[in-house]
N, C-alpha and C positions, 0 to 999 in steps of 0.2 A: 523419241522416235527417230530411226535412222533414215538418213535422205540420201539418195544418190545423186550427186551434182556434178555436171560436166560443162565443160567449155563449150560455147558456141559462138564461133566467128563469123556466123552468116545465118540466114533463116534456114537454108538446107541442112546446114551442120546441127542445128537444133533439132530439126524433123528427125536426122538420124539419131540423135543421142536418145530422143524420147523412144524411137522405134526400138532401140536396144536396152531400153529400161530405165533412163534416167527418170527421176523424179521432178528434177529441176534443171534448168540450165543457166549460166551467167554469160553476160553478154559486155564487152567493153564499148565504150563510145570513142570514137576516133580520137578525139583531142582530150578526153579527160580521164582516161584509163591507162593502167601501165600495159594494156594490150593495144598499143598504138597502131598494130598492122591489122586490127580488127576492121572487118568490112560492114559492119552494122551502122547503117545510118539510122536517122530516126524513123523513117518509113519501114525499114527492114524490123527494127526492134519492135514497132507497133504490131506488125504483121506477125512477128514470133510470139509476143505476148497474146494476142487474140487467139492464135492457134493452140498455144500452150493451154489456156484457160478453157478452151472448148473441149480438150481431152482430159481436164482435170490435173494439169502440171503447172509449174511455176517459172517464173523468170525473174532472175535476179540482174540488176544493172550495176556494173563495177564504175564506180568514179573514184578510182583508188590512187590518183596522183597525190604527189606532194606539192600542194597548191602555192603558187606565188600570190601576192596580194591582187595581181592584175587578173587572175583567174576567176575572181568570186562572181563578177556579174554573169559570166558564162556559166558559172557552176548553178547559180540561182535558176537561170532560165532553163537550164538541162533538168534540174530537179523538178521544177514546175511541169515541164514537158512530162516527166516519168510519172508524175501523180495524174495527169490528164490521160495517161495511156494505161495506168492501173498496174505498174509494176509491183511486183510482189514484196521486193526488198531491193535496199541499195548497199553496195559493199562499198566501204570507204576505209581509208587507212590514214588520213590526216587528220588531226584534231580540229582544225579549223573548218576542214571539209564537213566533218560529222556535225559541229555545231551549227554550219550553214544549213545543212540537211534538216536539222531539228527546228530551226528557226522559220523555214519556208516551206516545210512539206508535212504531210500527213503521216509519213515515214519516221516520226519521233522515236518510236521504240522497235523499229524493225531494221535500223541501220546495223549491218555487220560490220565488224572491224578485222582488218587483215593487216597486219604489221607489227611493228614493236613500239613501245611507248618508252621514251627515255627522258622525258621533262615532265615537271609537275603539271604544267598547264595542259598538257594532253592527258595526264591521268584524271585530271579534274572534269574533263568533257566525257570521259568514258564511264564515270561513275553515275 
């Protein structure tokens, strides 16, 4: 199935994307995504997810940073929050982040990969 996926840097932008036919939107968190200028805080993200689900649409959250060891506690907290608000999938690009998502989330098999893989340890995580 083909899905039209649009970026949504705010709740209002998500509503516009859905109005113009998007099947799903992706939102970055302020500190854990490459969309660092995103204005989506946890409350906006939850509001966006509730709205999307009420009209039969999906929301993906981008946790696509290349993480330092110091990021993993925050990543775990964010992933647990995303589970609580019923995000449809998590987009990640770092093998360690993907493994953390698998370790502490119900999104074990819905993690989307965006990026390149240039080391064996990363390839093993993706399989």
